KEKE-3310 file (N, C-alpha, C; in steps of 0.2 Angstrom, whole numbers, plus 5000, padded with zeros to 4 digits):
npx = (4719:4737:4749:4758:4769:4773:4778:4789:4796:4800:4809:4818:4823:4828:4837:4845:4851:4864:4875:4874:4877:4891:4899:4915:4921:4935:4937:4927:4917:4908:4895:4885:4870:4874:4883:4899:4908:4923:4928:4937:4947:4945:4932:4919:4905:4889:4877:4862:4852:4834:4826:4814:4809:4810:4823:4837:4844:4840:4841:4846:4854:4866:4873:4883:4894:4896:4901:4913:4921:4925:4931:4942:4951:4963:4963:4951:4940:4927:4910:4896:4880:4867:4850:4833:4816:4806:4811:4810:4814:4815:4821:4832:4836:4839:4849:4859:4862:4866:4879:4886:4883:4876:4860:4856:4848:4832:4828:4819:4816:4816:4809:4807:4801:4812:4807:4796:4802:4806:4803:4800:4801:4809:4825:4826:4825:4840:4847:4859:4861:4873:4884:4899:4917:4931:4945:4945:4932:4925:4930:4925:4911:4910:4913:4902:4891:4893:4891:4878:4872:4875:4887:4904:4917:4924:4938:4943:4932:4931:4943:4940:4929:4934:4943:4935:4928:4938:4937:4928:4915:4902:4898:4891:4893:4883:4879:4872:4872:4870:4871:4888:4889:4890:4876:4869:4869:4871:4873:4874:4873:4875:4870:4879:4875:4861:4844:4844:4848:4856:4852:4861:4867:4860:4857:4854:4859:4853:4848:4844:4834:4817:4815:4815:4827:4832:4823:4827:4840:4837:4829:4839:4848:4840:4836:4849:4852:4842:4844:4855:4850:4845:4832:4825:4825:4833:4834:4839:4831:4830:4819:4818:4820:4811:4797:4798:4803:4792:4782:4787:4785:4791:4791:4789:4795:4800:4808:4825:4838:4853:4865:4878:4895:4909:4927:4935:4947)
npy = (5368:5371:5369:5383:5383:5369:5368:5377:5370:5359:5365:5369:5356:5350:5359:5365:5357:5345:5344:5358:5363:5361:5371:5379:5369:5360:5346:5333:5319:5303:5294:5282:5290:5302:5317:5322:5335:5344:5359:5375:5380:5369:5364:5353:5346:5339:5333:5329:5322:5323:5313:5300:5289:5277:5273:5262:5262:5270:5287:5290:5279:5282:5291:5289:5282:5292:5303:5296:5297:5310:5312:5304:5312:5323:5337:5342:5351:5354:5349:5350:5344:5344:5346:5343:5348:5342:5330:5312:5305:5296:5295:5302:5313:5308:5299:5308:5316:5305:5303:5314:5326:5343:5351:5365:5381:5380:5385:5394:5389:5399:5403:5411:5421:5433:5446:5448:5453:5465:5480:5493:5504:5518:5518:5519:5535:5544:5533:5524:5512:5501:5493:5484:5482:5483:5477:5482:5487:5475:5468:5477:5475:5461:5461:5470:5462:5451:5457:5460:5448:5443:5436:5431:5440:5434:5433:5425:5424:5436:5436:5425:5429:5439:5433:5425:5434:5438:5428:5431:5425:5430:5433:5445:5459:5468:5483:5493:5510:5521:5537:5539:5526:5509:5498:5487:5472:5461:5446:5442:5427:5419:5403:5391:5385:5385:5393:5401:5413:5415:5423:5428:5430:5441:5454:5466:5479:5478:5490:5497:5490:5487:5498:5497:5494:5481:5477:5486:5482:5469:5472:5479:5469:5460:5467:5468:5455:5451:5459:5453:5442:5431:5421:5416:5418:5412:5409:5404:5407:5417:5420:5433:5438:5430:5435:5447:5443:5435:5445:5451:5443:5430:5412:5401:5385:5374:5368:5370:5363:5365:5353:5351:5345:5346:5344:5339:5344)
npz = (5021:5019:5032:5037:5047:5046:5033:5034:5044:5037:5028:5038:5043:5031:5026:5036:5045:5050:5037:5034:5047:5049:5044:5045:5053:5059:5058:5053:5059:5058:5065:5063:5060:5066:5066:5070:5075:5075:5081:5080:5094:5103:5103:5103:5093:5092:5081:5072:5058:5056:5068:5067:5073:5066:5064:5065:5077:5093:5096:5109:5112:5106:5112:5122:5114:5105:5113:5117:5106:5106:5119:5117:5111:5116:5115:5115:5124:5127:5123:5113:5112:5101:5103:5097:5099:5091:5087:5087:5101:5113:5130:5128:5135:5148:5145:5141:5152:5161:5155:5158:5153:5153:5154:5144:5142:5134:5118:5105:5089:5076:5060:5044:5031:5023:5019:5027:5039:5037:5043:5039:5047:5055:5063:5081:5089:5090:5089:5080:5067:5060:5049:5054:5053:5057:5067:5080:5082:5081:5093:5102:5100:5103:5117:5122:5118:5127:5139:5137:5137:5150:5152:5154:5146:5130:5123:5112:5104:5097:5089:5081:5074:5067:5059:5051:5044:5035:5026:5017:5016:5017:5030:5041:5052:5063:5072:5085:5090:5103:5104:5109:5113:5111:5110:5106:5096:5082:5071:5054:5045:5030:5025:5017:5001:5003:5004:5015:5028:5043:5058:5071:5088:5092:5102:5116:5127:5144:5149:5138:5132:5125:5117:5103:5097:5095:5085:5075:5072:5067:5056:5048:5045:5038:5027:5021:5018:5010:4999:4994:4989:4996:5004:5015:5033:5048:5066:5082:5096:5111:5125:5126:5113:5104:5105:5098:5085:5081:5080:5069:5059:5059:5062:5075:5074:5081:5095:5102:5112:5120:5125:5136:5138:5148:5150:5164:5176)
capx = (4725:4743:4752:4765:4774:4775:4782:4795:4800:4803:4815:4823:4826:4831:4842:4849:4854:4870:4880:4874:4880:4898:4903:4920:4923:4941:4936:4920:4917:4902:4893:4879:4867:4877:4889:4903:4912:4928:4928:4943:4947:4944:4925:4916:4898:4886:4871:4859:4846:4828:4824:4807:4807:4811:4830:4840:4845:4837:4846:4849:4859:4872:4876:4890:4899:4898:4906:4920:4924:4928:4935:4949:4955:4965:4962:4943:4938:4919:4906:4889:4875:4861:4844:4827:4810:4801:4813:4808:4820:4814:4826:4838:4838:4842:4856:4864:4863:4870:4885:4889:4881:4871:4856:4856:4841:4829:4827:4814:4819:4812:4810:4802:4803:4815:4803:4792:4806:4808:4797:4799:4801:4816:4828:4824:4828:4846:4851:4862:4863:4877:4888:4906:4922:4937:4946:4943:4925:4923:4931:4920:4905:4910:4913:4896:4887:4894:4888:4871:4869:4877:4892:4911:4920:4927:4943:4944:4927:4933:4948:4937:4924:4938:4946:4930:4926:4943:4936:4923:4909:4895:4897:4891:4892:4879:4879:4868:4875:4866:4876:4894:4890:4887:4871:4866:4873:4869:4877:4871:4877:4872:4871:4881:4871:4854:4841:4843:4853:4855:4852:4864:4870:4856:4857:4854:4860:4847:4845:4841:4829:4811:4815:4815:4834:4833:4819:4830:4845:4834:4827:4845:4851:4835:4837:4855:4852:4837:4848:4860:4847:4842:4824:4823:4829:4833:4837:4838:4830:4828:4812:4819:4819:4806:4791:4800:4803:4785:4779:4790:4783:4794:4787:4792:4794:4802:4813:4832:4841:4860:4868:4886:4899:4915:4932:4937:4954)
capy = (5373:5369:5372:5386:5381:5363:5369:5380:5365:5355:5368:5368:5349:5348:5364:5368:5352:5341:5347:5365:5365:5359:5376:5381:5364:5358:5339:5330:5312:5301:5289:5281:5296:5307:5321:5324:5340:5347:5366:5378:5381:5363:5363:5347:5347:5333:5334:5323:5323:5322:5306:5299:5283:5272:5272:5256:5263:5276:5292:5289:5274:5284:5297:5286:5281:5299:5306:5293:5300:5317:5311:5301:5318:5327:5344:5343:5353:5355:5346:5351:5339:5349:5342:5347:5346:5338:5323:5306:5303:5294:5293:5305:5318:5304:5297:5314:5317:5300:5303:5320:5332:5347:5354:5372:5384:5379:5391:5393:5389:5403:5403:5415:5425:5439:5452:5449:5456:5472:5484:5500:5509:5520:5516:5523:5542:5544:5527:5523:5505:5501:5487:5485:5477:5484:5472:5486:5487:5468:5467:5481:5471:5455:5463:5472:5456:5447:5460:5460:5441:5442:5431:5433:5441:5429:5436:5421:5425:5442:5433:5420:5432:5443:5428:5422:5440:5438:5423:5433:5420:5433:5435:5452:5461:5474:5485:5499:5515:5526:5542:5536:5520:5503:5496:5481:5469:5455:5444:5439:5422:5415:5396:5389:5380:5385:5399:5403:5416:5414:5429:5426:5434:5447:5456:5473:5480:5478:5497:5499:5486:5490:5504:5495:5493:5474:5477:5489:5477:5464:5475:5481:5463:5457:5471:5466:5448:5451:5462:5448:5436:5426:5421:5414:5419:5407:5411:5401:5413:5417:5422:5440:5440:5427:5439:5452:5440:5433:5451:5453:5438:5424:5407:5396:5379:5369:5371:5367:5363:5362:5349:5353:5341:5349:5340:5341:5344)
capz = (5020:5021:5038:5036:5051:5044:5028:5037:5048:5032:5026:5043:5043:5025:5024:5041:5049:5048:5033:5035:5053:5049:5042:5050:5057:5057:5056:5054:5059:5058:5069:5060:5057:5069:5063:5075:5072:5079:5079:5083:5102:5107:5104:5099:5092:5089:5078:5068:5054:5060:5070:5066:5076:5062:5064:5067:5084:5095:5097:5116:5112:5102:5116:5125:5109:5102:5118:5117:5100:5108:5125:5115:5108:5122:5113:5116:5131:5128:5118:5113:5109:5100:5102:5094:5102:5087:5085:5091:5105:5120:5134:5126:5141:5153:5142:5141:5159:5163:5152:5161:5150:5157:5149:5144:5141:5128:5113:5100:5082:5072:5053:5041:5024:5025:5018:5033:5044:5035:5045:5036:5052:5056:5070:5087:5089:5094:5088:5073:5066:5055:5049:5056:5050:5059:5073:5086:5082:5082:5100:5106:5099:5107:5124:5123:5118:5133:5144:5136:5139:5156:5151:5154:5139:5126:5118:5107:5099:5092:5084:5077:5069:5062:5054:5047:5040:5030:5021:5012:5016:5018:5037:5042:5059:5063:5079:5086:5094:5106:5105:5109:5116:5107:5115:5103:5090:5079:5066:5048:5042:5025:5026:5011:4998:5005:5003:5021:5032:5050:5062:5077:5092:5093:5109:5117:5134:5147:5150:5132:5129:5124:5113:5096:5095:5092:5079:5070:5070:5063:5050:5044:5043:5034:5021:5018:5016:5004:4993:4992:4985:5001:5004:5022:5039:5054:5072:5088:5100:5118:5126:5124:5105:5101:5103:5093:5079:5079:5078:5063:5054:5059:5065:5079:5071:5085:5100:5103:5119:5120:5131:5136:5142:5149:5152:5170:5177)
cpx = (4731:4745:4758:4770:4777:4780:4789:4799:4803:4809:4820:4827:4830:4837:4847:4852:4860:4875:4880:4877:4888:4902:4908:4923:4930:4941:4929:4920:4910:4901:4886:4876:4870:4882:4892:4909:4917:4929:4935:4941:4945:4936:4922:4908:4895:4879:4868:4854:4840:4827:4816:4804:4808:4818:4832:4841:4842:4843:4850:4854:4866:4876:4883:4895:4901:4903:4912:4924:4928:4933:4942:4953:4957:4964:4955:4942:4931:4916:4899:4885:4869:4855:4838:4821:4806:4804:4810:4814:4819:4820:4833:4841:4841:4849:4861:4866:4868:4877:4889:4888:4876:4867:4856:4849:4838:4828:4822:4817:4814:4814:4805:4805:4806:4811:4798:4796:4808:4802:4795:4800:4808:4819:4826:4828:4834:4850:4853:4864:4867:4881:4896:4911:4929:4938:4944:4936:4922:4924:4926:4913:4904:4909:4906:4891:4887:4891:4880:4868:4871:4882:4899:4913:4924:4932:4944:4938:4928:4938:4945:4933:4929:4941:4941:4928:4932:4942:4931:4917:4902:4894:4897:4889:4888:4878:4874:4871:4870:4871:4883:4895:4887:4883:4868:4870:4869:4873:4872:4875:4874:4874:4872:4876:4863:4851:4841:4849:4851:4856:4854:4866:4866:4855:4857:4855:4854:4844:4842:4836:4822:4810:4815:4822:4835:4829:4823:4836:4843:4832:4833:4848:4846:4836:4844:4855:4847:4840:4853:4857:4844:4835:4822:4828:4828:4836:4835:4837:4828:4821:4812:4817:4814:4800:4792:4800:4796:4781:4781:4789:4786:4790:4791:4790:4796:4806:4820:4834:4848:4861:4875:4889:4906:4921:4934:4944:4958)
cpy = (5370:5373:5376:5384:5374:5364:5372:5374:5360:5358:5368:5361:5348:5353:5366:5363:5348:5345:5355:5368:5364:5365:5378:5375:5362:5350:5337:5322:5310:5295:5287:5288:5302:5311:5323:5328:5343:5354:5369:5380:5375:5362:5357:5349:5341:5335:5328:5326:5322:5315:5305:5293:5277:5270:5265:5256:5269:5281:5292:5284:5276:5289:5294:5286:5288:5303:5303:5296:5306:5316:5308:5306:5323:5334:5346:5345:5353:5352:5348:5346:5343:5344:5346:5344:5342:5331:5318:5303:5301:5292:5297:5310:5314:5301:5302:5315:5312:5300:5310:5326:5336:5351:5362:5375:5382:5385:5389:5394:5393:5403:5407:5418:5431:5445:5453:5453:5463:5477:5490:5506:5512:5518:5521:5530:5541:5538:5526:5515:5505:5495:5489:5480:5478:5479:5476:5486:5480:5466:5471:5477:5465:5456:5466:5466:5452:5450:5460:5453:5439:5436:5434:5435:5435:5432:5432:5422:5431:5440:5429:5424:5436:5439:5426:5428:5440:5433:5425:5428:5423:5435:5443:5454:5468:5476:5492:5503:5519:5532:5539:5529:5514:5499:5489:5479:5463:5453:5441:5434:5418:5407:5393:5384:5380:5392:5403:5407:5415:5421:5427:5431:5441:5449:5464:5474:5481:5485:5500:5495:5489:5496:5503:5494:5486:5474:5480:5485:5472:5466:5476:5474:5459:5461:5469:5459:5447:5454:5457:5442:5430:5427:5420:5416:5414:5410:5406:5406:5412:5420:5430:5442:5436:5431:5444:5449:5438:5439:5453:5448:5431:5419:5402:5389:5373:5372:5367:5368:5360:5358:5350:5348:5345:5344:5343:5340:5348)
cpz = (5023:5027:5036:5040:5049:5038:5030:5041:5043:5029:5031:5043:5037:5023:5029:5046:5046:5043:5034:5042:5054:5046:5047:5054:5054:5055:5057:5054:5059:5062:5068:5058:5060:5065:5070:5073:5077:5077:5083:5091:5106:5108:5100:5099:5089:5087:5074:5063:5059:5062:5070:5070:5072:5061:5067:5075:5087:5097:5104:5116:5109:5106:5119:5119:5106:5107:5118:5111:5102:5114:5123:5112:5114:5121:5114:5123:5133:5122:5119:5110:5108:5099:5100:5097:5098:5085:5090:5095:5112:5124:5133:5132:5146:5151:5143:5148:5162:5161:5154:5157:5154:5152:5150:5143:5135:5124:5108:5093:5078:5064:5050:5035:5026:5024:5024:5039:5043:5037:5042:5041:5053:5062:5075:5087:5093:5093:5081:5073:5060:5055:5051:5053:5053:5065:5079:5087:5084:5090:5104:5106:5103:5115:5126:5123:5124:5139:5144:5138:5146:5157:5152:5147:5136:5121:5111:5101:5094:5087:5079:5072:5064:5057:5049:5042:5034:5025:5016:5011:5017:5025:5037:5049:5059:5071:5079:5091:5097:5108:5104:5111:5112:5112:5112:5097:5088:5073:5060:5045:5037:5026:5019:5008:5000:5003:5010:5024:5039:5053:5069:5081:5094:5100:5111:5125:5138:5148:5144:5129:5129:5121:5106:5093:5092:5086:5074:5068:5066:5056:5045:5041:5038:5027:5017:5015:5010:4998:4990:4989:4990:5002:5012:5028:5045:5060:5078:5093:5107:5119:5126:5117:5102:5100:5098:5086:5077:5077:5071:5057:5054:5063:5069:5077:5076:5091:5100:5110:5118:5126:5131:5141:5142:5152:5159:5171:5172)
residu = (MET:ALA:ASN:PRO:ALA:GLY:ARG:LEU:LEU:ASP:ILE:TYR:ASP:SER:GLN:LEU:ARG:THR:ASP:ALA:GLU:MET:GLN:GLY:ALA:LEU:ARG:VAL:GLY:ARG:LEU:GLY:PRO:LEU:TYR:LEU:ALA:VAL:PHE:PRO:GLY:GLY:GLN:GLY:PHE:ILE:THR:SER:PRO:ARG:PHE:THR:GLY:GLY:GLU:PRO:ALA:PRO:LEU:SER:ALA:LEU:VAL:GLY:PRO:ALA:LEU:GLU:TYR:PHE:THR:ALA:ARG:SER:GLY:ILE:THR:GLU:VAL:GLU:PHE:LYS:THR:ARG:GLY:HIS:ASP:HIS:ALA:PRO:GLY:LEU:HIS:GLU:ALA:LEU:LEU:SER:CYS:GLY:PHE:SER:ALA:GLY:GLN:PRO:GLU:SER:VAL:MET:LEU:GLY:ARG:LEU:GLU:HIS:LEU:ILE:SER:GLY:LEU:PRO:ALA:PRO:GLN:GLY:VAL:GLN:VAL:ARG:ARG:ILE:SER:THR:PRO:LEU:GLU:VAL:GLU:GLN:MET:CYS:ALA:MET:SER:ALA:GLU:ALA:PHE:GLY:GLN:PRO:PRO:SER:PRO:GLY:LEU:ALA:ARG:GLU:LEU:ALA:ALA:ARG:MET:ASP:LEU:ALA:ASN:GLY:LEU:GLU:LEU:TRP:VAL:ALA:TRP:ALA:GLY:ALA:ARG:MET:VAL:GLY:ALA:GLY:ARG:LEU:GLU:PRO:VAL:ALA:GLY:THR:GLU:VAL:VAL:GLY:LEU:TRP:GLY:GLY:GLY:VAL:LEU:PRO:ALA:TYR:ARG:GLY:ARG:GLY:ILE:TYR:ARG:ALA:LEU:THR:ASP:ALA:ARG:ALA:ARG:SER:ALA:ARG:ALA:ALA:GLY:HIS:ILE:PHE:ALA:HIS:SER:ASP:SER:THR:GLU:TYR:SER:ARG:PRO:ILE:LEU:GLU:ARG:GLN:GLY:MET:VAL:LYS:VAL:THR:THR:THR:THR:PRO:TYR:THR:TRP:LYS:ARG:SER:GLY)
# end
């Protein structure tokens, strides 16, 4: 019998890496197999296709030259090197640390068919899940999400999301309200040229977790994506959301760990 996780991993490698990750980039450079993207706000991003071990140079040998591409640009303040657990990349962790990158928290790469995410259950009692679009609501969502993840607010994110919604590229923002308080949120982002939508930014305030709110947000986004003709959903998930998505039929196909370099001074 074929391995479902293996089939989904093939979809991930073929449809969700490199070109698919360049959406919204201001500039894209290349260094051998690496894609080097500059995003708004001085953000650099490094990614690659799957490394199997048969490449001319190991991934670890490309870290230094890739970072030099960004350090030569004064407007770049931060660079993320995205790694995957199933790539053949001996020595990559050590090479990244030696170049000044810091490892973030590993996340589970989840993939599955959208119909498996539709539970058919109603939202929890007293909770309303709906799509938002106004600038004020977007600001509220970003502030609430920062609180949910224990991070400082990022005013630039609200402006970026509002601008992207004006592009009519399929981005949807969904929130959950408990009475008059916004308590959960999540984004739906179609990946251009693929059968996949990304489920991103899903989070619920700590005091409201365990009530089915994250499940209801996932359900609403999956229904909307499927109605638009998409087939698969993808998410890089924390350990809060991974078990919920697994119960709803998504499969962990690999892990991803972001490594971040920040310009000093």
